[in-house]
Structures are given as C-alpha cells and as structure tokens.
C-alpha positions as CSV (number, residue, x, y, z in Angstrom):
1,M,1.5,24.8,36.2
2,A,-0.6,23.1,33.4
3,E,1.2,21.3,30.6
4,K,1.3,23.3,27.4
5,D,-0.8,22.0,24.6
6,L,1.2,20.5,21.7
7,L,-0.5,19.8,18.5
8,H,-0.5,16.2,17.4
9,L,-2.3,14.9,14.3
10,V,-3.4,11.3,13.8
11,I,-3.8,10.1,10.2
12,G,-4.0,6.8,8.5
13,G,-4.7,4.9,5.3
14,E,-3.8,2.0,3.1
15,L,-0.2,1.9,2.1
16,K,1.1,0.9,-1.3
17,S,3.7,-1.4,0.2
18,L,5.2,-2.4,3.6
19,E,8.6,-1.8,2.1
20,G,10.4,1.5,2.4
21,P,9.0,4.8,3.7
22,P,5.2,4.9,4.1
23,E,3.4,5.9,1.0
24,F,-0.4,5.9,0.8
25,R,-2.1,4.1,-2.0
26,D,-4.8,6.8,-2.5
27,Y,-4.3,10.2,-0.8
28,R,-8.0,11.0,-1.4
29,K,-8.8,8.2,1.0
30,V,-6.4,9.1,3.8
31,D,-8.3,9.1,7.1
32,L,-7.7,12.3,9.0
33,V,-8.6,11.1,12.4
34,G,-8.1,14.4,14.2
35,A,-6.0,16.9,16.0
36,F,-5.1,16.4,19.7
37,P,-3.5,18.7,22.3
38,N,-1.1,16.1,23.7
39,Y,0.6,12.8,22.8
40,Q,-1.5,10.8,25.3
41,Q,-4.8,11.7,23.6
42,A,-3.3,11.2,20.2
43,L,-2.0,7.8,21.2
44,G,-5.4,6.8,22.4
45,A,-7.0,7.7,19.1
46,W,-4.2,6.0,17.2
47,R,-4.5,2.8,19.2
48,A,-8.3,2.7,18.7
49,K,-7.9,3.1,14.9
50,A,-5.0,0.7,14.6
51,Q,-6.9,-2.0,16.5
52,S,-10.0,-1.5,14.4
53,T,-8.1,-2.1,11.2
54,V,-5.8,-4.9,12.4
55,D,-7.1,-7.3,9.8
56,N,-5.6,-5.2,6.9
57,A,-1.8,-5.3,7.1
58,L,-1.5,-2.4,4.7
59,M,-3.7,-0.1,6.7
60,R,-1.5,2.0,9.0
61,Y,-2.1,4.9,11.3
62,F,0.5,7.5,12.3
63,I,0.9,10.2,15.0
64,I,2.4,13.4,13.5
65,H,4.1,15.6,16.1
66,A,2.7,18.7,14.3
67,H,3.9,21.1,17.0
68,K,7.5,20.4,15.9
69,L,6.5,21.5,12.4
70,L,4.9,24.7,13.7
71,D,7.7,25.9,15.9
72,P,9.9,28.4,14.0
73,D,12.6,28.1,16.5
74,S,13.0,24.3,16.3
75,D,16.3,22.9,15.1
76,A,14.6,20.8,12.5
77,D,13.2,23.9,10.8
78,H,16.7,25.3,10.3
79,D,17.8,22.3,8.2
80,H,15.2,22.8,5.5
81,H,16.0,26.3,4.1
C-alpha cells in the first residue's frame, strides 16, 4: 500500500536575531520554497536551500509539517479553541 501524501512546506528567510523564537526580518522577502508530499522530499529541498545560504548566519530555512495543521482530528488542534 502506498504511503499517504502528507503536506510539508519549506520556507526561509533572514531572521531578525538568532536569539529566541525565529522571527523573520522582512515577511515580504520570505522565500516560499514549495510544498512537498512527504518529509523526505521536503528535507531535500530544505537541505539544498540551507547549503546555498550557509554564508549568512541569519538566513534560515524551515520545514513546516502542514498536514498537522490541516487535520481537524489532530490533538494539537483541540488545544487552540
């Protein structure tokens, strides 16, 4: 049986600071790398972007497990009503 597609987003941008939770310096310049059907493909895209921007310590890329945000039955969703 094929593995179910689970939406993962890869985004990145320059952070205001390396301290505390990540906050982008300019949200208009956030790099929306793309949407991927599984973690492995998202990881590949994340790795390529992270390596291409390694000279800028404030430039960071993230994998968002968007399928968890979309699932109305997930436990995380019940905590935010």
